[in-house]
MARMIBA-847272 format. One record per residue (C-alpha): x, y, z. Coordinates in steps of 0.5 Angstrom, whole numbers, plus 500, padded with zeros to 3 digits. Layout:
<pts>
XYZ ...
</pts>
This chain:
<pts>
500501500 503507499 505510505 502517503 495513502 496510509 494515514 487517509 486510509 485510517 480516518 474514521 470514514 463516519 461521523 459515528 466511528 470518529 466519535 468516543 470507543 464508549 459512549 459517556 453516561 453523562 452526555 447520553 443522558 444530557 443529550 436525552 434529557 431534549 427529548 423527554 423536555 420537547 415532551 411537552 411540545 409534543 404530547 400536550 401541545 400537538 397531540 394531546 391536550 392542545 390541539 384537542 382545545 384548538 379543535 373544539 367546538 370551541 372554534 367552530 367544529 370539530 370538523 372545521 377546525 380539524 381542516 384549518 390546523 391540517 392546513 396551517 401544518 400543511 404551510 408548515 411542513 412546506 417553510 420547514 422544505 424551504 429552510 431547513 438545508 441551511 441549518 445543518 449546514 451552517 451548523 457543520 462548517 460553523 462549530 455551531 451545532 450546540 449554538 443552533 440548537 438551542 435557539 431554536 428550542 427558546 424560540 419552540 419556547 417562546 411560541 408555545 409560551 404565547 399560546 396562553 392568548 389563544 382564547 376560546 372563540 372562532 376568532 381566535 382559531 388562526 392565532 392558535 394555528 399559526 403559533 402551533 404552526 411556526 412552532 413547529 417549524 422551528 422544534 423541526 431547526 432544533 431536532 436537525 440538530 439535536 439529531 445529528 449529536 447521536 452521532 457525538 453521544 453514542 458507537 456503532 455498536 449502541 447507536 440503536 440502544 441510545 437512539 430508543 433510549 432518547 425516543 424512550 425518555 420522550 415517551 416517559 417525559 410525554 406521561 409525567 407532563 400529561 400528568 402533571 396537566 392533569 392534575 393541575 389544570 384539566 381534574 385539578 386536586 385543589 382550588 388554585 387559579 390555574 384550575 379556572 375554566 373561565 376563558 379556559 384559562 386553565 387549558 391556556 396555561 398548559 402552554 405556559 407549563 408546557 413551554 417552561 417544562 420543554 426550557 428547562 430540560 433543554 438546558 442540560 444538553 446545553 453544558 454536557 454536550 461539547 460544541 461541534 469543531 469547526 469545519 476548516 471550510 470556506 467562509 460562510 455562504 449567502 442563503 442561494 449559494 447554500 443551496 447551489 453547495 447542497 445540490 452539489 452534495 447531493 450529487 456526490 452523495 448520489 454518486 457515492 452511496 446512492 441507497 443514502 439517498 433512497 433510504 431518504 426518500 422513503 424515509 420521509 414519506 413513512 415519517 409523515 405518517 407517524 408525525 400525522 398518527 400524534 398529531 391527529 390521534 387526540 383530535 379523533 379520540 375526542 371527535 370520532 370515539 367521543 373521549 372527553 379532554 380528560 380521557 385523552 390524557 388519561 389514555 396519552 398517559 398509557 400510550 406513552 407508557 406502551 410508545 416507550 418501551 416499544 422505543 427501547 425495545 426497539 432500540 435493542 432490536 435495531 442493533 441486532 437486526 438491523 434498523 432496516 428490519 426495525 423499520 418494516 416489522 414497525 410500520 406494518 404494524 401500524 397498518 393493521 392497526 390504524 385498518 383496524 380503528 378506521 373499519 370498525 369505527 366508533 360501532 358496537 360488536 361483539 367478539 365471541 360473546 362479549 360487547 366490544 364499544 368503540 371506545 374499546 376499539 380505540 383503547 386497544 388499538 391506539 395501544 398497538 399504533 403507540 407500540 410501534 410508533 416508537 421503533 419506526 421514528 428511532 430507528 430511522 433516526 439510527 438509520 441515518 447516523 450510521 451512514 452520516 460522513 465525519 463532521 456531516 451529520 447536521 448536513 445529512 440529517 439537515 437533509 433529512 428535515 429537507 426531504 421529510 418537509 419537503 413531503 410534509 404536506 401529504 399526510 395534513 392533506 391527505 388527512 383533511 381531504 379525506 376528511 373534505 369528502 367524507 363530510 357529504 357521504 357520511 352521518 354529522 361527527 363521521 366525517 372526520 375519521 375517515 381522516 384515518 384512510 389517509 394517514 394510512 395511505 401514506 404509511 403504505 407509500 413509504 414502505 413499499 418505498 422503503 422495499 428495495 433500500 439496502 440497510 446501512 451494513 450494505 451501504 456506502 458512508 456517503 461522500 459530500 465536497 467541500 463548498 
</pts>
């Protein structure tokens, strides 16, 4: 071997391989604490409490408000697709991954707190959905940098477990946050000003609580995980030039590691379906199955327990059978459970001599949905982290966010379209259930596109050009 080539050959090909040989437990815990804190936004604000409040009769009715919310989230997805490429790219080259994680997290917390001013009334619907949609944009930007940190806190041997642990912490954090919300605001155990239901003060205060929860638990990662070293590259590019560089890098990745691009496309589709399961899950529970807000929260608590167990077990399986197998199995389980909910609906049935109410259908198969969402999300993140070139995790996760959000209009749009088409064809209040069909179509499409994609063990590490 040529002696001049030897040092280069010994360099690690991926950022994951360039990390520590042994994970630092303190850094892992600090990193996972962000996932724990983010549950206040994911579980409380966008899934089980605040969006349920936004789509209630106080804002014009479940069907209309659900359609408006779906439209706002579709617009947010388009904005993320347009702007996300720059975030990962600049955090890599500028050595500011942690800085931008902190900035974007703070913005999400602020927008969440502003939801306090969304009073119950149709005239406040636009404000509410706008704040939620805009917070989703900055949450995705923060997620680009947070996901890229996975390569800094894990090793090739435990990346699946670390990623699954992070998702599990998120779900468990959701349980604790929801319990606090239930005991202090929704069904308070004692009288205090935050328990007042006048002008929905108790629900509006949930937004303030969620903002503080997220911000506080996001702080540990800012102290425990070191900043990304600044890359030795040219000066900072302008906005349009950044997109020119992005296109060159996509072409280079396609030449050296085409299945990386194929996975980005497949995951973009099924991740949109996964996001929709949680975004619209609480809404369907309330609007279609008649759950009161307290019942929605109780379901969310049990759902998060199941989801945490699924994510952690999925992480162990990921390190043993590979992320592709975990994702395919999870998507199949989601399709089966979602189809049962769609077909059975809120009707009463008798199985083997036992009465089966519509609420039972949602409890049983809704929990199955929760079981499979976590492993699919966790293994998708670990899949890509295994392929990230050294010093390029932020860039690749920027593409991950971009491709995901480039099609993020799919599930909200199909959800809204199915409701709209069904409205004149079914009884009043039944149209919302058919939104499930739109979500299932997206999940099935993602599964079919993923089938021919090679697993990371058979895929070359992507090589991208410098600026």
